[in-house]
N, C-alpha and C positions, 0 to 999 in steps of 0.2 A: 576697158575701164579698169581702174585700179581696184585691187582686191586684197583682202587680208585673210590669212589662214592660220589655224592653230595646228602645229605639228607636234606629235609625241615621238620622242626619240625611239628608234628601233634598236633591238638587241644587236650586238656586234655580229652575231652569226647571221641574222636576217639581212643586215646591210651587206655582208660579204656575199651572201647568196644572191642578192639582187644585182650586185656588180658583176659577178661571174656569169650570171645568166643573161645579162644585157637587158633585163627588165627595168625600165625607168617609168613604170606606171605610178599612178598617184598613191602616195603612202597613206597609212592609216590616219584618219582624222576623226574628230568628234562628229557624232551624227547631227543631223539638222536640228533636232529638238534641243540637244545639249548646247549647241552653238547659239541658238536663239535665247536660251535661258541665260547663258553667260553674258551675251550682249546686253540683255535687259538688266541684269544685275549690275554690270559695269556702268550702264547709263544712269541707273538710279544712284550709284555711288558718286559719279561725277557731278550730278545735279546737286546732291546733298553737300558735297565738298564746296562747290561753287557758292551755294547759299550761305554756308557757315564761315567761309574763309574771309579773313580780314588781312589782305596782303599788304605788306609794307616793304619798302626798299631797304635792304640791309646796307648796301653801299652802292655808289655809282662812280665809276672812274672813266676817264677818257684815255684810250690807249694809243691815240694818234696813228692808228693803222687801219687799213681797210680789211675788215674781217669777213670770212667766208660764211654764208648762211648755213646754219645747221651743223657746222663743224666746231663744236665747243664741248668740253668735258670738264668735270670737276673730279679731282682725285687727291687722296692723302699720300703724296709721293714720299714723304718722310715718315709716314705711318702715324702722323699726329695732326698736322695742320692742313686744312683743305686749301687747294690751289686751283686756279682756273687756267685751262689750256685752250687756246683758240688758234685756228688756222688763219693765216693772214696772207692775202695775195695769192698769185698763181705760181710763186717760185719755191714753194715747199717749206715755208716758215711756220713754226708754231710758237706763239707767244705764251709765256708762263707768267701769271701774276700771282705771287705769293709774298705778302708783306713780311712773312717770318723768315724768308730765305736770305741769309747774309751775303750770298753770292750775287744777288741781283743789284743792278746799278740804277740809281735815280738820275734821270736826265737833267741837264741844266735848265730846261724849259719848265721844270716843275712837274713833269709827267710822273706817274707812279713807277716804282721800281719794276723792271721787266727783265726776264731772261729769254733769250731767243734760241730756238733749236732749228737748225737748217737741215732739211732732208733732200733738197735739190730735186724734188719731183712733185708733181701736182698732188695735193692731198685730197683724197676722195672720201675718207671716213676717219672718225676720231672717237675714242672712248678711253676709259681708264677703269682699272679694277685690280684686286689682289690675286693675280693669275698664278704666281709662284709662291706656295706656302713657305719656302725656305728663304725668301727675301724679306727678312724681318728687320726691324729697327736695330736689333743687336748685330745682325750680319753687316749692315751698312756702317755702324760705328766701328766694328772690328776691322773692316776693310780700311777705314781711315786711321786706324791706330788709336781709337778712343775707347775707353773702358765703358761697356754697356751698363745700363741701370738694371735693376733686379727684374723688371717685367718686360724689358725690351724684346726678349726672345719670343714673347707671345703676341707681339704687334706685327702683323704682316703689312708691308708697304704696297701701295698701288703702283702699277706700271702703266705706261702709256701705250695704247693700241693705235697704230697709224696705218690707214689704208693709203697705198701709193699707186693707184690705178690698177695695176696687175700684180701687186705684191702686198704682203702684210709685214710691217715691222713692229716688233714689240720692244719697247725702250725703257730702260731703268733711268728715270729722271734724276733720282737722288744721287746715284753713282755715275751719271753721265756716261752710260754704256749701253750697247746693243745687247738684247737678250737673244733674239733670233730674227732672221729675215726669211720669209717664205714666199716663193712665187705662187700666184693664184691664176691659172690660165683662164678661168671664167671671169676674172675681174673682181675688183673690190668696190662694190657700190655702197656697202654699209658694213659696219662691224660693231660687235657688242660683247662685253664681258657677260658671261652667262654661267649659271650652275644648273645643269639639266639632270633629270632623273635618269638613272641607268648609267651615268658616267662617273668615273672614279675621282675626277678632279675638275676644277673650274676650266672653262673653255673660252677662247677668243673665237667667237662665231662670226663668220664672214658670209655676207650675201653677195652672190655673183649672178652670172647669166644662167638662169634655170637651175641654180644649185645653192645649197647652204652647207658650209663646211665649218667644222669646229676643230681648233688646234689646242693642244695642251701647252704647258709652259716650256716644253722642250722643242716645240714646233712640230710635234707629231700629230698627224691627222687622227682624231679620235671619234669624229662624228661626221656623217655625210647624209644628205637627203636631197631629193629633187624638188624643185619649185617651178612655178610658171612665170616665164619672162624674167626681166631683171628685178632682183630683190633689192628694194630701196630702203627697207628698214627691217630690223629684227629686234625682238625683245623677249626676255624670259617671262613666263607666266606660270607660276606655281609648279615648276619642274618641267613644263612643256615650253615650246617655242612659238611665239607669235611672229608670223612672217607677212610682210606687206610687199606686194609686187605690182608691176605696171599692169599686168593682165594675167588671167589664168583661165584655162579651158579644161 
């Protein structure tokens, strides 16, 4: 049966000790009473939000492509305007919809302006976030030879996290360049931008086969933990990490 767990990051010394000793026992988690209280609190919050929410459609567009279920992310890749990224088909394409991007082309059929990224591998996970604090709006403008505005150095741009089966690619959409490519032997079933307690920088967290790994902006492994079965989803939770897997014993 599917299961979700809340994992608290271990200190680096403890993680190193586990790896050297070969001990892959269950890491520290919240006790049963705390988990039950958290679940009850979350359920009450969801019910209250559902009762009070008056949801309206902001916009609706037809992208004329077959989109992959669950593989969609929203990011401010220029540091300002939100853009939608969706995986399309099994050939490794990501469609970007950003009406503010001058590089995007409107089709003759009247479809919305789209930009296509080709990764040439099956995409298994997708997310976006400000992983590298040095990739600011000022840095992007300087790279293009444009004079930055006064506050551009304070605006960090989001980057795209792309799971490619057994590897993670982090991509700078605004500058159309790779940041790093990292092989993941346990597979990439999910990935998420996270900020965890005890870590010095934001992480690209990857869920694989019985493992959860976090990479910094340089592609260095800064976090590792064991999980049960294939990790299908990960999410930050007040500095901890919520992990959902196929099964857990």
